[in-house]
Structures are given as C-alpha cells and as structure tokens.
N, C-alpha and C positions, 0 to 999 in steps of 0.2 A: 464337082467344083464347089468351095465353100461360098456362101452366099452373106450379103451384108449383115447379117441376122447369126451367123455363127459366132460362137465364143472366141477368143486371140487362143491360140495353141500356147502353151508355157514357152518356148523359145522365142515365140513372136511377144509373151509378156516381159520375157527378160529383156529385150530389145528395148521395148517400150518404156520400161521402167530406166533403163539405163539412159536414155534419152530425155526422160524428165528429171533425172538426175543433174545431168548437166545444165537443163533449164533452171531447175532449184538453184544452182551455184552460182548462176549469172545474174539472178535477180538483183537490182538496186537495192540498197539498205532500206529506204525508205517503204518499199514493196514488201520485202521480205518482212520488214518489221510490224507492218499492218495486217499481212497475212498470218503473222505468228500470233498476234494479240486477237487475232479473231478465231484462231484454232484452239487457244488458251479457254476462250470464251464458249465456244462451241462443244468444248468438252465438259465445262463447269456444266453447261445446260444439261448435258446428258448426266451428270454426276448428281446433281439438281432433282432431276426426273427420278433417276432411282432413290434417292432420299425419301420422296413422297411415294413411290410405289412401296416401300419398304415400311412403311408408317403402319403399325400395327401387325406386321407380318413376323411369324417367327422365322429367325434369320438362320434357324439349322434345317428347317423344312425345303427340300428339294424344290418342288415346284415354285416356292416362293422365292427362291435365287434364282430360279431360269427366267420368271416373270422380270425380274430386279435387271438382269443381264440384257434380255429383249429391249426394255424401256433406255437403258444407258447407253445401248447403240447408235442413239439419236444422233450423239457428241459425235461419232466417226462417219455417221453419215453425214452430216452438215459440212465436215472436212472434205470428205471423197467428194461430193456431189456440188457442195456450193462453192469448194475451193477456198484452201487455205494451207499453211505451213504448220505441218504438227512434228514435234522432235523425235516421238516414238517411230512415227511412220517414215520419217526421214533415215532411219538407220538403212534403210535402202538404198542409200547413195552409195553406201559401199561398192555395190557393184558397179558404179561408175569410176571409182576411185581405183579399183582395182585394176580395170582396164586402162586405167590411166587417160580417160577421158575428162575426168577433173582431178585438180591436185592434192594432196592432204590438206593444203593450207584452204583451199577453196571449203573443204567439207567441214574443216572444223569452224570457219567462218559461219557456214549455215548451221551448224549444229549449236553454235553459242548464241547466236542471234535469235536462232527461233527457239531455242531453250529460255530465253531470259524474257523472249515476248510471250510464250507461251503462259509463263509464270505471272506475267503483269494481267495479262487478260483474265486467268483464273482468277488471281485473287481479287481483280476489280468487279468480277460479276460476285463472287462472293459477299463481300464489302457492300454490293447495290441489293442483295438478296437482305444482308443483314438491316440496311437501312429504309427496305421496303416493307420489314416487320415479318418477314417470310420465314426466319429462323429461331424466331421467338417460342414458337409451339411444337407440337410432333417432329415436323420436318427438321427442325433443329436439333431435336432430341438423336433422332437417327445420327445426322451429321456428327454431333457430338460424341456418341459412340463409336462412329467408324474409325474418327481421328484418335481416340483414345486405345483403340485395337491396332491399329496403324504405329502407332507411334511407340506401342509395346513390344512390336516383331523384334525377334533377335537379328543380328547383322546378316546371318546367313540364310536365314528363313525369306529377308525380306529382298535378298540378292537373287537368291532362286526363284521366287515367285513374281519377281520383275523379269527375269530372264524368260521363264516360261510366259508371261504375260504377252510380252513383246513379240513372242514368237507367233502368239495367235494374232496379233495385231498387224502385223506384218503380213501375215498370209492373207489376213482380210484385205489390206491395199492390195496384194497381188491378186487376188481374185476381181477386185474391184477393175482391175486392169484388163482383167478376160471380158469384161462386160463391154458392150457397144450402145446400151441404152443405159437412162438414169434407174430405171427397175430395177434393172439386172444388176447396176453397182450396188443398190439398195441391199438385195437380196445377198451379193457376194460377202458384205461387211457384216451382215446381220448375225449370223450365226457362230462366226468366230469371236465378235464381241460378245454376245452374250454367254459363250462358254467362258472365257476367262473371268468375266464378272461372277457368274453362278461357280466357278471353280475357287474365288478367294485369292486370284491373283492379284497382282499389284501394279498399277500404272502410274508412273511419276505425274504425269500433267493431272489426271484424276484427283491425285493426292493435294497439287497444287490448290484446287478448289476446295476439295473437303478438311482440309487442316484450319484454313481461316474461315470458313463456315462452322467449323466444330468448335473452335475457340469462341467466336461471337457467341454461339450457344451455349458456354460455358463448359466444355470440355476441360478436363484435367489433364494435359500434355506439357511435357518441359518443351523448351526452344531444342535443347539436344537431341529430344525424342523425334522431333518435327525434321532436324535438320539429319538426324542419323537416317530416319526411313528415306527421304529423299535422296541421299547421298547413294545408299546401298541399292534402291529402286530403279533409280537412274542408270548406275553401272551394270545392273542387271537386264536392263530393257536395252542398252546397248548390245551386249552380248546375245542376247536372245534375238534381237532383230536383226542387227548386223553380222552375227556369227552364225545365227540357228537358220537364219534364212536368206540373208543376202548372199553370204559367202557359198553356201550350199547349192543355191539355184545357179549361182555365177559360174560354179566350177561343174554343175551339171550340163548346163547349154552355152557356157561361154562358147567353147571350144566349137559348136554347132553353128555360131552366127559368123564363125569364122575371123 
C-alpha cells in the first residue's frame, strides 16, 4: 500500500494538474493579476541570482553554466512552493482545456492576464535593481551581455530554444506535482530548470527581466530585437509546454483516468 510519503504516480499527477488548471481558470481578476506580478518578480530574482553567479565566469565553461542554472532555479522554486501564476508553467492548463473542463476563452484569459502580470512584475523588479544601483557594475554587465545575445538570436533559433526550454519548465512543474513535501518539490524543480539554463535555452519571463536590466546597464539592443525575441520565444514556450508536455501526457494518461 502506498504511504502518505510516496510520490504521486503519473496518472495521479495528470489528474492533479487538470484540477489545478480548473482552479487557475476560475481565479478572480485581482487574485490572478497579483499572483502573476509575483511570479514575474520571482523569476526576475532567479535571473538576477544567475547574473551575480556568472560575474567573472567563462560563459562557455560547462560547470559555470550548471552553477548558473542551479541558482536560477530559485525563481521557479518560489513560484511552485510560494504560490504564483507563471505563464510558462500555465501551458499545462491545456490538459484541462482538452478534456473540456475549462473553455478556450478561460484558457486564453488566464494566459493573457498572467503574461501581462509576469511582464509588469519582471520589468518592475529590473527597475528596482537599477534604482538600487545593483546594475551599475559587474552584475549589470552580465545582464547587458545576455540582453545583447538574446536580441541577436534569429527567429528560428529563438523559437526552438523557447520550445525546448518550456518542455523542461513544464516537466519541472509536473515533477513538483508528484511531491508531497516542500523539500521534494524543490528537488523536483531544481534539475530541469538547471538544465535549461545550462543548455542556453530561452524563457520568455526570464527575458522580461534580463532585457530591461540589460538596457539599464547599457546594453545595445533595439526595440525590434527585444520584441522579436519575446515574440518567438513566447510562441516556442507555448508549443514546447502545451504541445510537448501537456498534450503528450494528456493522451498518455487521460484515458486511464476515465
């Protein structure tokens, strides 16, 4: 017999995620927007932690990249354990939409409000770091270099990197639903997030922080470069999370749930 400490099995995780999707869709506007603002700031804290960890590091050296990924995981840990609404993770709501437990309109309402809230939260945190003087030195230089590199990505690369990134992010969220304790949730989130950062993949909400932080620090990027990156990375995030993870698990385990 399974104990209260055993991880939830995949079919149970699928049911839990669908139930969570229904609850997310039903959130009132003020609560959804507040939780989205928090998630944008939380991911921004993870991105800021990554910036300081990468000061003086060789960006091409594998162990440095892994370290950066581990510290960046702070952002999703705060979202999952602390509770917040993150656009990329909410790609998993597609499972509830496919089973008609929420409507397409409810799904798009959540995505739209949460995306906007994430943007405000991430940009707001970047401005706070700038006003605090934290982007005037080496940390800002890392953010500026990251912003320039991201803005220069060709559309296809940005899209595919976004898709691969959110497959790992949604797998991290999936693993967190297997957990019964906060410690297990943290461990479940840590490695998929560390992997996407170390691999150089693209996360739309992290970029919402890194672009304004980089601009504050003097990054030479154009408005079209920023907008283009966010567009293609966001589309990739949707495809990778909703298609690569949510739909795959829905078709694997939906029938088993009856």
